[in-house]
N, C-alpha and C positions, 0 to 999 in steps of 0.2 A: 560812517558805516551804516548801511540800511539796517532795519530791525531783523530782516531775514538773514543777513549775513552775520549779525550779532548772535542770532539763535543758533546758526549753523556752526559758529565757532565756539559754542559753549563746551563741547567735549574737549577742543583744543585748549580752552582756557583752564579747564579742570586739570588737563594733563600738565600744563605749564606751572600749575601750583606745586607740581612734584619736580620741577626742574632742578631743585638743589641736588636731588638724588642723582639726576642724570649728569649734572655738572661734576659731581663727585666721581661717578663712574668714568666720565671722560678724563679726569685728572689722573686716576689710576691707570687708564689706558695710555696716557702720555708716559707715565713712569715705566709701564710694562713694555711699551715699544722701544723706549730708550734702552732698557736693559736687554732687549733682543739683539742690540748691536754688540753685546759683549761677545757672542760667538764669533762673528766675522772679524771683530778687532783681535780676538785671541788667535784666530787662524792667520790673520795678517802678521801679527808679531811673531808667532812661532816660525813661520816660513821665511820671513824677511830679516829677522834679527836673531832669534834663539838658535836656528840651525847654523847660520853663518858664524855666530860668535861661539857656539858650543857652550853657552852659559847655562848650567844646570840650575843655579839658584834663580836666574831670571825665569826659567821654565817653571820652577816650583811656585814662585810668587804669582806669575800669570795664571797658573792653574787654580791657586787658591782664590784669586780675585774672580775668576770665571765662575767657580763654584758658589762663591758668595753672591755674585750677581744673579745666577740661576735660582738660588734659594730665595732671594728677594723677589725675583719674578714670579716664582711659584706662589709665594705668600700674597703678593699684591693681586695675582690673578684670582686667588680664592677669596680675597676681601672684596674684589670687584663683583664677583658672583654673589656674595652676601649682600652687598649694596643694592644690586639689581633685584634680588629677592625681596629686600625690604621696600624697594620702590614699587614692586607689584602689590605688596600689601597695602602701601599707602595709597595707591591708585584705586584699590578695591574699597577702602574705607571712604575715600573721597567721592567715588563715582557710583559704585554699585547700588547704594540706596536711591540715587537719583534715577539709575537705569530701571530699577524695580518699580519706582513710582511711575515712570513713563510707560512701562509695560502694562501696568494696571490701567492706566488711562487709555492705553491702545486698545480700545474695546472692539475694534473691527479690523483685524489684520487682513491685508490683501494676500491671503494664502500663507501657508506655513504656520507652524506652531509658535504661539507667543513665547514659550519657554526657550525656543531657539535664540531669541534675542538676548537672553541672559547667557546662554552658552556662547554666543558671539563675543560678548564682553569677556567672558572667561578665557576665550581663545586668544583675544588680544592681550589680556592681562598676563597670560602665561607665556606668551611670546617674549615679554620683557625679561623673563628669567632664562630663556632658551639660548642655544648656541648661536642662533642667527643674530641676536642682538650684539653679541661680542664681536662677530665678524663686521658688523656695521661700525662699531666703535674703532676697530682696527683699520677698516678700509681707508680712511683719510691719510694713513701713514704710507700707503703705497707710493704716492708721488715723492715722499721724503726718501724712502729707501731707494727709489730710482735716481734721485738727485745725488745720494751718496755714492751709487754706482758710477754715475757720470764723474764724480770726483776721483774715483779710481782710474777710469780712462774713458774718454768720450765714445769710443766705439762700443765698449761694454754698456755704457749708459744708453746709447742709441738702440742697441739690441734689446736691452731691458724694457725701454719704452715701447718698442714695437711689439714685444711679447705681451706687455700689459694691455695694449690696445686690442690685440687679437683675442685675448682672453675676455675683455669687457664686450667686444662684439659678439663673442660666443655666448656670453651671459644674456645679452639682449635677444640673441636668437632663441635661446632657452625660454625666455619670457614670452616670445612671440608664439612658439609652438606649444607651450604648456598651458597658458592662461585660458584659451577657449574650452578645452576639456574640463579643466578644474572648475571654471565658472558653471559649466553644464552640470557637472557632478554636484556642485553646491546646491543649485536649484533643485535637482532630483532628490537630494538628501532632505532639503526643506519640506518638499511635498511628502516624502516618505515618512518623516517624523510627524507631520501633521495628521496623516492618515493613521499612523500607529497610535497616537494619543486618542483620536476619535474611536478607533476600534477597541482600545482598552476601556474606554468609558462605556462601551456597549457590549461588554462580554456576555452578559446574560442573554441578550437578544441573539448574539452569534451562536452561543451554545444551544439555546433552547430551539432554534429553527434550523440547525444544521448548517450554518453559513460558513463554517471554518474553511472548507476547501475553496469555495468561490472567494472568500475574503482574502485568503493567502495568495490566490491567483492575482487579484487586484493589487494587493500589497506589494507583490513581487515585481510588479511593472515598473514602479518608480525606483525600487531598490536595485533591480537589475540594471536599470539605466544608470544609476549612481555608480554601481560597481564597474559597469563597462567603461564609463568616462574616467573613473579613477584609474582603472588599469591602463587606459590609453595615456593619461597623464603621467602615471608612474613609469611606464615604458619609455616615453619620450624624455622624461627627466632623468632616468637611469642612463639612457644613451648619451644625452648632453653631459652629464656628470662624469661618464667614462671618458668621453672626448676631452673634457676640460682636464681631467687628471692626466690622461695621455700628453696633452699639450704642455701642462706645467712641468711634468717629469722631463719631457723632451727638451723643453726650453732651458730647465735647470742644467741638464747635461750638455746641451749645445753651447751654453755660454762658457762651460768649462773648456769646450773645444776651441771656441774663439779666444778664450783667455790663453790657452796653451799656444795658439798661433802667435799672439801678441808677445808671449814670453819668448818664444823661439826667435822672433824678430827683435827682441830686446826692447820691446816698447812698454812693458810692464813687468811686474814681479809675480812669482808664483803665489805669493800671499794674497795679492790683489785678485788673482784668478780664482782662488778658492773662496775668498771673501765675497766676490761678486756673485758666485753661485749661491751661497748661503742667503745673501741679501735678496736675490731675485726670488728664491723660494719663499722667503717670508713675505716679500711684496705681493706675490701672486696668491698666497694662501687665503687671505680674506675673500677674494673673488671666488675661489673654489669652495669655500665654506658657505658663502651666500647661495651659490648654485645648488649645493647639497641640501640646503634648508629652504629651497625656493617654495616648495609646497606650503610650509608653515608661514613663510613670509607673505605669500599671496593670500592664504587663508586669514592671516592676521590683518592684512590691508583690507580685504573685503569685510571682515568683522568690524573693523574700526569704522568704515563708511557706513555700514548699516546701523550701528549704535549712534554714530554721529547724526545720521538722518532721523532716527528715532527721537533723540534728545532735541533736535531742532523743531520737530513737529509738535512735541509736547514739552515746550519750554515751561519752566517754573514760573508761576505767577508771583508778581511782586506782592509782598505783605501789605495790604491796605487797611482801611479803617474797619475794625471789628464791628459788624452789625449787631444790634440787640437781638435778643430772643424773639423770633417771630410769634405773632398771635395765631398764625395758621390760615390766613386768608389767601385762597388760591385763585389766580386769574390765568386763564389760558386764552391767549390772543391770537387768533388766526394761525394756529400752529399747523405747519406743513412739514413733511419729511419724506425724502426719497433716498433709498439706500445708494451708497457710491456705485456709480457705473449703471445705475438703473434709471430709466426715464419715467417709470410709472411710480407715482407717489404712494406711500403707505398711509400717510395721513394727509388730509386736504382741508385746510381752513378750519380747524377745530377751535372752537371758542365756547367757554363757559366760565362761570365763577361760583365759588361756594365760600360761605363765611366760616369764621373760626368756630370749631366745635361741631360742625355739620358732618354728617356721614353720607357719602355719595357712592352709589353702586353703579359700576359700569358693566353693561351687558352687550351682547352682540354675537353674531355667528363667528365661527373660526375664520382666521384671516382678516378680520375686520380692523386689525391694528391696535387691539386692546393692550397687549403687552408692550408694544412700541410706545404707546401713550404713557404707560406706567414708567417706562425708562426715562421719558422726557420729564415727567412729573418730579422725579428725584434728581434730575440733572446729570444723569450718566450718559445721556445722548444729546448732542447739540442739534437743534432743529435746522432744517433748510430754510425756513421762513417762520416769522411769528415768534412768540415767546411764551414761557411759562414763569409766571411771577408768584412769589411767595412774599406777602405783605409788601408788594410792589417792586421787589428785587428779582431780577432775571436769575433763575436758579442755575442756568448754564454758565453764567459768569461768576457765580458765588464760589469762593474758595471752598472745596469740599471738606477740608479739614475743619472748617468752621461750620458749614452747612450741615455736615453729617451729624453734628451733635444735636441738631434739632429735627433729624428725620429718622423715621423707621421704615424699612423696606424688606418686604418678603417676596422675592422673585418666584416665578413659576417653577423654575429648576433650583431646588434648594441645595446649596453646598455648605456643608460644615467642614471645619478645618481640623486637621490632625492634632488635636490638643484636648484639654479637658472641657467638660460641659460648661463649667463656670466661665472659662476663657472665651468660649464661643458666645455665651450670652452677653458677657460685658464687652465684647468687641475688642478684646485684647487690651483694654484699658485697665488701670489700676482701680477696679471697681470695688466698692464696699459690698461686703457679704449681704447685707440687708437689702441692697438695691437689686442684687442678682436674684435673690430669693423673691423679692416683690415682683420682679419681671416674670419669674417662672410661675408664681401664683397667678398672675393675671392671665398668663397663657394656659392655665389649668394643667401644668405639667410638673409641678413641684412634687407631688406625691409619687409620680413615676420615676423622677430623678433620684429621690432618696432610696428607692428600691434597687438602684444600680449598685454594682459591686463596691464602688468607692464613692457613691453619691455624686456630688457636684465635681469631685476631683477624678471621676472616671474619664479616661482617654477615650474619645469617640472613634478613633481610627481615621484612616484617610477617607474623606468625604462622609464621615459618620457611618462607616461600614458596619459597626457593631449594633446600630440602631435600625429599627423598622422605619418605613417611610413615614408613618404617623408620628413616631417619636421625633424624627429629624424635622418634620413640618412644625411641630409644637414648639421645639427648641428654637427653630427659626423665628417663630412668632415671638417667643420671649426675647430674642435678640432684637427684633424689630421694635418692641415696645419699651426696651431698657432705656433708662435715663430720662423718662418723661418727655418724649419728643412732641413737637408741635404739630407735625404732619406724619401720618402713617399711611403707607401705600402698600396694599396687600393684593398680589396678583395670584388668583385661584388658591386662597389660604386653606380651602377645605377639601382639595383634591385627594388627599390621602387619609382623610379623617373619617372616623365612624360617627354613629349618632352621639356617643358621649363627647367626642371631639368637636362636633358641630355645635353642641350646647356650650362647651367651654369657650369656643370661638365667639359665639354670640354674647356671652357674659363679658368676654374681653372687650369687645367692641363697645358694649354698653358702658363699661368701666372707663374707657378712653373718652367716650362722649361726655360722661360726668366730669372728667378732668378738663374738659374743654379742648381736647385734642381733635384736629380734623382728621377724619379717616376716609380714605378712598379704596374701595373694594372692587376687584374684578371677580365676579363670580356668577354662577348659574344656579347655585343651591338655594331653594326657597327660604331655608332657615337663615341664611346670610342676608339675602335681599330684604327679608322681613324687618331688619333692624336699621335699614338705611332711611335717610331723610329725603334724598333726591335720587333719581335714576337718570343715567345717561345711556342712550342706546347708540351704538356705534355700527355703522354698516359701510363697508368698502372705504374705510378711512374718513368717513363724513359723519357728522352728528345727525342722526335721524330724529331723535327725540330727546328732550332734556326738560326736567321739571320735578316737582313734587312726586314722591313714589306713587301715591294713590292715583294721581292724574295720569302719569305715564303708563302704569300697569293697566289702568282701565282702558286707555287707547290701545294698548297692545292686545288686550283680551276682547275688545269690543267686536261683536259679530259683524261680518261684512254684509251690507245690504244686498237683498236679491238682485236689484237692478244693477249693482256694481259688478256682478259676476258675469264674465263674458259668455254669451250663449244661452243666458237664462231667459226664461219666458217673461214677457211684460206683464 
């Protein structure tokens, strides 16, 4: 098996780990369907033996046996439902953490909200506990029921077989006419949810500039498309479901007519006639149930395929040799990057090197690729060509659970998590209180934290909603420096800071330098650039200047010679 097919089958392998639950459910389905034969057998015995013999005691015993059988059937059906519910929980425990890890690694989704991928997994998992899965377990018994009908009389069996084939063909027709609008509705829903999440992240802008009406119009476009295709799919599914119900009821009645004809011709008994009608109804019931739950079945299948593809793209890395703590030597080698689907590179042949404990400042105009370079430096974005190496090891191939212990990263868009200040600083690890406080002191935010309602135990709300932008930035800085990292990358760390915050940031950088930590800062603030050792100027994704701070800044501020100015007098 190729590596690709191995990765693609990971989801299936994880599901097969829960096969014991499915086997148990199948065994219960076997018992349940055997007990369903109690009704036809009771009918057969009553009409062919009890009535002819007028034996009341036989009728009583058969009735008691029937009720016991149905009691056992109901109990087994309830137990099967419980088994499938536990199966759903087992699948969640085995696969959900892996799905969440892959979603986190899925940093550049091709449209759609990334949280939709977790909803996809939940849709598939919930299908395991729904009515559709019960019908799937019962469907293999349809040929067995038809075989029993053949045993009652070949003509009845042939009629039952024809009925089942007609119903299966109708179910295939249902798939053919319902699948396209459902697929279109799913695509529109994904776009709608993605736009909704983006809109909710920018509610302040929407409200401040009166964009609500226009935004609702844009938001309604995909949503109305989703609703329109859902209505089309529902209408078609309802029509097919009604047709299948009509066919099943008609077939169940027509087999009585055929049986009556055979009874008149003395080719079978009245008991066989009624038993055949009950058996045919039971044989066709799973097909009708599957069609009734077709939308959930199609949704679960689509969700399964999307989650499978996600896990195949972001396969877990095999645990390898744990590398020692890096010293902080950073080497960028001919780094190039182009966004998926774009021919224009954002970074082109970027190369530079800094030694452990050095502080590098990266400057350049907007759109130069500075933030993209920052993401490559911490290994969250894989280059199109070239490499970023930390102590000689490629950071894009370094296992993040190991590499992250030695990195600090403050992105331009700061996101805090809906938990306590302490949990955000210690990165949700079991951090010691003194380490958390030390990181906060380095970021100059300790005094601000202790003034909060519950200090370090204050819940910051979703995205740090209860805090100002400056608070969030300084707590993000404390998170970046927590745990004595070897390399710290700060993308516009002073964008929300006042003069006091700028001074605290400069002190923090100097303290990191004393510890021997390599620091890379993307900033335009003079107070920040003033503490760096080297400066890299990035323009249009290319290194324009690189070297010691004084040398680069002098070249940037050097007056242009008169003879170099176009049109100047000689």
